[in-house]
C-alpha positions, 0 to 999 in steps of 0.5 A: 500500500502506498502511504502519504509521504513522511512529514505530510498529512491528509486533511480529512473531512472531519478536520476540514471544518476547523481549518475552514474556521481558522481561515475564515477568522483570519480573513474576517480579522485581517480584511477588517484591518484593511489587509488584502489577500495575496496568493503567490506560487508555491515555488519560486527561483531558488535565488529568491530564498538564498538572497532573501532568507539568507544563506546562513540560515538552516532553512537555506542550508538544510531544509529547502526542497530545490530542483533543477528544471533543465538547461546548462546553468543550474543556478538560473534553472533552479526552483525551490518549493517555498519554505516561507512566504515573506520573500515571495510576497516581497517579490510580488510587491516589486514585480507588480509595482505595489510601491506606486500605491499609497502607503501602507500596502497591507497584504495577508496570505494563507497557504502551504510551505515546505521544509525538509526537517524532522517531523514532530507534533505541530510541525510537518514537512508540508505545513501551512502558514497564515501571515501578514505583511505591511509595506511603506511604514517605518513608524513603530505604530506599524510594529505594534499593530502587527503584534496586536493583530497576531495576538487578536487572531490567536485570542479569537482562536481561543488562546488567551494565555499569551505573551509577546517576547520582543527584542530589537536587532537595531539598524545595519550600522549599530548591528554591525558593531554588535556582531563585531563584539560578539565575534571578538568575545567568542573567538577564543571558543570558536573551536568548541562551537558546533559546526553550524555556529562556526559557519554562522560566526563568519556569515551572520554572528547573530544567528549563533544566538538562535542555536539550540545546541546545549554546549553552545548555549553554555558558552553564551552564558559565560562571564564576559560573553553574556554581558556582551550579548545582553548589553545595550548596543542599539543606537539612539534612533533604534532605541527611540523606535524600540521604546515607542513600540513598547509604549504602544504595547502598553497602551494596547494592554499587551503583555510582553517581555524582553529577550536579548537572545531573540533573533528569529531564524531568518537573516532579513530582520532588523529592529523589532523582532517578536514571538507570541508565546503560549505554554500549551506546546511545552518547549515549542512555545512560539505560536507566531513570530515576525518582525521588521525587515526594512532592507529586504525589498531593496535587497531583492531589487526594489526601492528602499521600503520599510516593512513589518509582518508576522506568520504562524503555523496552522498545524501548530495552531490546530493542536491548540484550539477546540475543533469544530464538530461536523455540521449536519445536513439541513435535510435528508430525503427519506423515500423508496421512490428514487424519482421523487427523492432525486427531484426533492433533493435538487429542489432543496439544494436550489433553495439553498439548503444542504440535502442528500438522499439514499442512492441505494434505495434501501428500506424506509426504516434504514433510511430514517435511521441514517437521516437521524445520524447525519441530518437535522430534519427528514423530508419524508415522501411515501405513498400517502404523501404522493397521493395527498400532494404534500411532504412530511417534515420530521424534526430529528431532534424533537421527533415533531412532524409537520406537513408542507405542500411545497418545498 
């Protein structure tokens, strides 16, 4: 028997109602905040992710599904199933001239992503993300709106014990000074770091702080190193921006804590980064995350454009929320006369009701038994009904029966 690929799951009919509820809640909330839906292809040029996500990230180095599509030049003909969607949305923003629209340009998306990693609860190789992106606004009010929107969406999903964990990575200038200091204090321990951190040391030292290796974490806690990591390195302008974000979060009544080790897993972030935490998933406590990426549009060939956004994994969210019960049909037509049953079903559907009947034309009692399991009401058509020119409607919860002349 051929089975589903490891790290992928079928979304079965009994699960789909909950998925539809998640998507509808996202659509209603984001559109009420003036975000427009965008749908980008599930594969893009590999170079988009190498440049946008960053070649020091685990995503690019280890987790991408990349294919050569023919031709002599592998780089030019290399495509990748999207591991995240911000880079694709930025590509679309540039390609379709969204910079000519009045700021802010607000977009949201829902769709499948692909990463080759070890499957675990709430994390798959094909997974789905919901996210929002806001372009054209550098003011910290945009940061706070995105954080507030993520929390409001999760609240609507029934998650209330949430906290925003925040940090500022500064601008390129002050961040470079910070990187240099980190490299300086970690240089004596370079040989002790894991292989990934040795690569990150050269390419992007900040990414070392996101390392999950316990030995690396113990090195970061050493005297002198911890002081540098937790030190206040951001410039005055970045500090003012960060303080304003915190002020807005206080105004909105959003609970938050600061974490100097929070850098997020992607290279394009600057200034504000955040994660929305829930204790419901144990060690995997982040349900959503995002931040500001003011340099990404320019890096991918567009004009210099400030931007901020967040994304969350739907599979992880699905594990945390109350699932929707399967909704019953409005009517099940009970009749041993197939012509009449088929005609009645189609009349009901034309009127906007959900309806079905017994294709196998089983005995009356069997049909009524099935109706009780899957429908709210039974529309009964027997000989008395046909001769009398009426239908019998039975409420399957109360047992009450009424006659109606028309459907």
